[in-house]
C-alpha positions in Angstrom: -1.4 23.4 -5.6 -1.8 23.8 -1.8 -0.2 21.7 0.9 -2.0 18.8 2.4 -3.2 19.1 6.0 -0.8 17.5 8.6 -3.3 14.7 9.4 -3.7 13.9 5.7 0.1 13.6 5.5 0.2 11.4 8.6 -2.6 9.1 7.3 -0.9 8.9 3.9 2.3 7.8 5.5 0.4 5.3 7.6 -1.3 3.7 4.6 2.0 3.7 2.7 3.8 1.9 5.4 0.9 -0.5 5.7 1.4 -1.4 2.0 5.2 -1.3 2.2 5.7 -3.5 5.3 2.3 -5.1 6.2 1.8 -6.3 2.6 4.9 -5.9 0.6 7.1 -7.6 3.2 5.0 -9.5 5.5 1.9 -10.7 3.6 3.8 -13.9 2.9 3.8 -14.8 6.6 0.0 -15.3 7.1 -0.4 -16.8 3.6 2.4 -19.3 4.2 0.2 -22.0 5.8 -2.1 -21.8 2.8 0.8 -22.1 0.4 2.0 -25.2 2.2 -1.4 -26.7 1.9 -2.4 -25.9 -1.7 0.9 -25.2 -3.4 2.9 -27.9 -1.6 5.5 -25.4 -0.4 8.1 -26.8 1.9 9.5 -25.0 4.9 12.9 -25.0 3.2 11.4 -23.3 0.1 9.5 -20.9 2.3 12.8 -19.9 3.9 14.3 -19.0 0.6 11.2 -17.0 -0.4 11.5 -15.0 2.8 15.2 -14.5 2.3 14.6 -13.3 -1.3 12.3 -10.6 0.0 14.7 -9.5 2.7 17.6 -9.4 0.2 15.5 -7.2 -2.0 14.8 -5.0 1.0 18.5 -4.8 1.7 19.3 -3.8 -2.0 16.5 -1.3 -2.0 17.8 0.3 1.2 21.3 0.5 -0.2 20.1 2.0 -3.5 18.1 4.7 -1.6 21.4 6.1 -0.4 22.4 7.4 -3.9 18.9 8.0 -5.4 18.4 11.7 -6.2 14.8 11.8 -7.3 11.5 13.2 -6.0 10.4 11.4 -2.8 6.7 11.6 -3.9 7.5 10.1 -7.3 9.4 7.2 -5.7 6.6 6.5 -3.2 4.0 6.4 -5.9 6.1 4.1 -8.1 6.8 1.8 -5.2 3.1 1.6 -4.1 2.1 0.6 -7.7 4.9 -1.9 -7.9 4.0 -3.6 -4.6 0.4 -3.8 -5.6 1.2 -5.5 -8.9 3.9 -7.8 -7.5 1.6 -8.9 -4.7 -1.3 -9.7 -7.0 1.0 -11.5 -9.5 2.0 -13.9 -6.7 -1.5 -15.4 -7.1 -1.3 -16.3 -10.8 1.6 -18.8 -10.6 3.0 -21.6 -8.5 6.5 -21.5 -10.0 9.1 -21.2 -7.3 11.7 -19.3 -9.4 9.1 -16.8 -10.5 8.0 -16.4 -6.9 11.6 -15.7 -5.8 11.9 -12.9 -8.4 8.5 -11.4 -7.4 9.4 -11.5 -3.7 12.8 -10.0 -4.3 11.4 -7.1 -6.4 8.7 -6.6 -3.7 11.4 -6.2 -1.2 13.2 -3.5 -3.2 9.9 -1.6 -3.7 9.0 -2.0 0.0 12.4 -0.4 1.1 11.9 2.5 -1.3 8.3 3.1 0.0 9.3 2.9 3.6 12.4 5.1 3.4 11.1 7.8 1.1 7.6 8.0 2.6 9.0 8.2 6.1 11.5 10.9 5.2 8.9 12.9 3.4 6.1 12.7 5.9 8.3 13.2 9.0 10.1 16.1 7.5 6.9 17.9 6.6 5.2 17.1 10.0 8.3 18.4 11.8 8.3 21.6 9.7 4.7 22.2 10.8 5.3 21.4 14.4 3.2 18.2 14.3 5.9 15.7 15.3 3.4 13.9 17.6 1.6 12.7 14.5 4.7 10.6 13.5 3.3 7.8 15.7 0.4 7.5 13.3 2.8 7.2 10.4 4.7 4.3 11.9 1.4 2.7 13.1 0.9 1.8 9.4 3.2 -1.2 10.0 0.9 -2.6 12.5 -2.2 -1.7 10.5 -1.0 -3.4 7.4 0.1 -6.5 9.3 -3.3 -6.6 11.1 -5.3 -6.2 7.9 -3.2 -8.9 6.0 -3.6 -11.3 8.9 -7.4 -10.6 9.2 -7.9 -11.3 5.5 -5.9 -14.5 5.7 -7.9 -15.6 8.8 -11.1 -15.3 6.8 -9.6 -17.1 3.9 -8.4 -19.9 6.1 -11.8 -20.1 7.7 -13.5 -20.6 4.4 -10.8 -22.8 2.9 -9.9 -20.5 0.1 -6.7 -20.7 -1.8 -3.4 -19.0 -1.4 -3.7 -17.6 -4.9 -7.0 -15.9 -4.0 -5.3 -14.5 -0.9 -2.5 -12.9 -2.8 -4.9 -11.4 -5.3 -7.1 -10.1 -2.5 -4.1 -8.5 -0.7 -3.1 -6.9 -4.0 -6.6 -5.4 -4.1 -6.1 -4.1 -0.5 -2.7 -2.6 -1.5 -4.5 -0.9 -4.5 -7.1 0.6 -2.2 -4.5 2.0 0.2 -2.5 3.3 -2.7 -5.5 5.2 -4.1 -6.4 6.6 -0.7 -2.9 7.9 -0.1 -2.2 9.0 -3.7 -3.5 12.7 -3.4 -1.2 13.5 -0.5 1.9 12.8 -2.5 1.7 16.0 -4.6 4.6 17.2 -6.6 4.8 20.7 -5.1 7.7 22.8 -4.0 6.7 22.2 -0.4 6.5 18.5 -0.7 9.7 17.8 -2.5 12.2 15.8 -0.4 15.0 14.4 -2.4 17.7 11.8 -1.7 19.8 14.3 0.3 20.0 15.2 3.9 19.8 11.9 5.8 21.0 10.0 2.7 24.0 12.2 1.9 27.3 10.3 1.6 28.9 10.8 5.0 32.3 11.9 5.9 32.8 11.8 9.6 34.7 10.2 12.3 34.6 6.5 12.9 31.5 5.0 14.6 33.2 4.7 17.9 32.6 2.2 20.7 29.0 3.3 21.3 28.2 3.2 17.6 29.5 -0.4 17.3 27.4 -1.4 20.2 24.3 0.0 18.5 25.2 -1.6 15.2 25.8 -5.0 16.8 22.6 -4.9 18.9 20.5 -3.7 15.9 21.9 -6.5 13.8 21.0 -9.1 16.5 17.5 -7.5 16.6 17.1 -8.2 12.9 18.0 -11.8 13.4 16.0 -12.3 16.5 12.7 -11.0 15.4 12.6 -12.2 11.8 12.1 -15.9 12.5 8.9 -15.6 14.4 7.9 -12.6 12.2 8.1 -15.0 9.2 7.0 -18.3 10.6 4.6 -17.7 13.4 1.5 -18.8 11.5 3.3 -21.9 10.2 4.2 -22.7 13.8 0.7 -22.1 14.9 -0.6 -24.5 12.3 1.7 -27.2 13.6 0.4 -26.5 17.1 -3.3 -26.5 16.2 -4.8 -27.7 13.0 -8.0 -25.7 13.2 -7.6 -22.6 11.0 -10.3 -20.8 13.0 -7.8 -20.8 15.9 -4.3 -20.8 14.5 -5.1 -18.1 11.9 -5.4 -15.6 14.7 -1.6 -15.6 15.2 -0.8 -12.9 12.7 -3.8 -10.5 13.4 -2.7 -10.6 17.0 0.9 -9.8 16.0 -0.3 -6.8 13.9 -2.6 -5.5 16.6 0.1 -5.6 19.2 2.4 -3.8 16.7 -0.2 -1.1 16.0 -1.0 -0.4 19.7 2.7 -0.4 20.8 3.8 1.9 18.0 1.1 4.5 18.8 2.3 4.3 22.4 6.0 4.5 21.5 6.0 8.3 21.2 4.8 8.8 24.8 7.2 6.1 26.1 10.2 7.6 24.4 9.4 11.0 25.9 9.6 9.7 29.4 12.1 6.9 29.4 15.7 6.9 28.0 16.0 5.4 24.5 18.5 2.7 25.4 16.5 1.5 28.4 13.4 1.1 26.3 15.4 -0.6 23.6 17.0 -3.1 26.1 13.6 -3.8 27.7 12.2 -4.4 24.2 14.9 -6.9 23.4 14.3 -8.7 26.7 10.5 -9.0 26.1 11.1 -10.0 22.6 13.5 -12.8 23.7 10.8 -14.2 25.9 8.3 -14.0 23.0 10.8 -15.7 20.6 11.3 -18.6 23.1 7.6 -19.1 23.9 6.8 -21.4 21.0 9.6 -23.7 22.2 8.9 -23.6 25.9 5.1 -23.7 25.4 4.5 -25.5 22.1 0.8 -24.9 21.9 -1.5 -22.2 20.8 -1.0 -20.3 24.1 2.7 -20.1 23.4 2.0 -18.8 19.9 -0.4 -16.1 21.1 2.1 -15.0 23.8 4.8 -14.9 21.2 2.7 -12.9 18.8 1.9 -10.3 21.6 5.5 -10.0 22.8 7.3 -9.9 19.4 4.6 -7.9 17.7 4.4 -5.5 20.6 8.2 -4.8 20.7 9.6 -4.8 17.2 8.5 -1.4 16.0 9.1 0.2 19.5 12.7 -1.1 19.2 13.0 0.3 15.7 11.8 3.7 16.7 14.0 4.0 19.9 17.0 2.6 18.0 16.8 5.3 15.4 16.3 7.9 18.1 19.4 6.6 20.0 21.4 6.8 16.8 20.6 10.5 16.5 21.6 11.0 20.2 24.9 9.1 19.9 25.9 10.8 16.6 24.2 14.2 16.6 26.6 15.7 14.1 26.3 12.9 11.5 23.5 10.5 12.4 23.0 9.4 8.8 26.1 7.3 8.7 25.3 5.4 11.9 21.7 4.8 10.9 22.9 3.5 7.5 25.3 1.0 9.1 22.7 0.0 11.7 20.1 -0.6 8.9 22.7 -2.7 7.0 23.4 -4.9 10.0 19.7 -5.3 10.6 19.1 -6.3 7.0 21.9 -8.9 7.2 20.4 -10.3 10.4 17.0 -10.7 8.9 18.4 -12.3 5.7 20.4 -14.9 7.8 17.3 -15.9 9.8 15.2 -17.5 7.0 18.3 -18.9 5.3 19.2 -20.8 8.4 15.6 -22.0 8.7 15.9 -23.5 5.3 19.1 -25.4 6.3 17.6 -26.8 9.5 14.0 -27.3 8.2 14.4 -31.1 8.0 16.5 -31.5 11.2 14.8 -32.7 14.3 13.8 -29.7 16.4 16.0 -27.5 14.1 13.6 -24.6 14.3 13.5 -24.8 18.1 17.3 -24.6 18.2 17.2 -21.4 16.1 14.5 -19.8 18.2 16.4 -20.4 21.4 19.6 -19.1 19.8 17.8 -16.0 18.7 16.3 -15.5 22.2 19.8 -15.9 23.8 21.3 -13.4 21.4 18.5 -10.9 22.1 19.3 -11.2 25.9 23.0 -10.7 25.2 22.2 -7.6 23.2 19.9 -6.2 25.9 22.7 -6.6 28.4 25.2 -4.8 26.0 22.8 -1.9 25.6 22.6 -1.4 29.4 26.4 -1.6 30.0 27.2 2.1 29.0 24.4 3.2 31.2 26.2 6.3 32.3 25.3 7.8 28.9 21.6 7.6 29.8 22.1 10.7 32.0 23.0 12.6 28.8 19.5 12.2 27.4 17.5 15.2 26.3 17.2 17.6 29.4 13.6 18.2 28.6 12.9 14.5 29.0 14.7 14.4 32.4 12.6 17.3 33.5 9.4 15.4 32.4 
């Protein structure tokens, strides 16, 4: 069986990440206002549901380290699992069952994201088509935008959260079917749980490594609160679903556009500078709903947070490869673990302060301050920026 064309590989990766992240992880965000309305879901319970998904993602990422199976097989399994788990959310209102479903969806999302990324990027690089990697990671924005758009329509016509979950399950199924042929089990397409996921035996992380790990962990905490609760905050600011429902589609659109532009940006600007600027802009976006508690603040927050979080992800991974060229896998793994811990803590803390006066505002300001601190930390070892890729300096 022949190899798939590079553009087909890139588009398959894009659709896979749309299902893995846009639906498997973040479909809950635009559906949350509907669940609050028709399932009587409290903000406290919403925090635990979000945390369950992120714990699942954390466990999925850890398990991927030792999995020694075909990447294409794992991706296909994960896509089917996310489709079924998403649709099943619409057939019950039982909180415990929801917690289980969201946790399993988190595991499947991590598998799809890790194995699809490794598989597509490796094959694209082997064919000299690295520039198409921006299309692959644009899937995060695509999935977020599509999920938000569907929920906007559902809010407009006062449809139920159950119908929304089932509809997004159908979207996941369509994306799965479209990407399925690219994941052929051929000699050329086999990428197993080796290479980047090999158990590492290297020197300690070093000072720079700890800086990256700490900053990436703070990024996980800083972005996850608005990434989980923006539509709910928009609903509090403006009751009209025709208006507040735009928060998540705007977030996804900003993510898609910024990710497609990230390849060009990283080719001309040092990784650490882009990362620090991303944290600074994200901090402003995180604080906007507090400083400007109306729909304008929500829209600005959606643009700034949505427009930076995937750029930060890409540049952070590139910086990890630069700082630890001989063994980047270990540093990336520790960074991802710190990130997962940060994004788990965010929703849990929201659950604890949900009933406190201005509790969510305090968390948002705290997250913004931590993002600023991490941006400053990233700029401190600025002498290393001169060691960036010589080709980049010449460009």
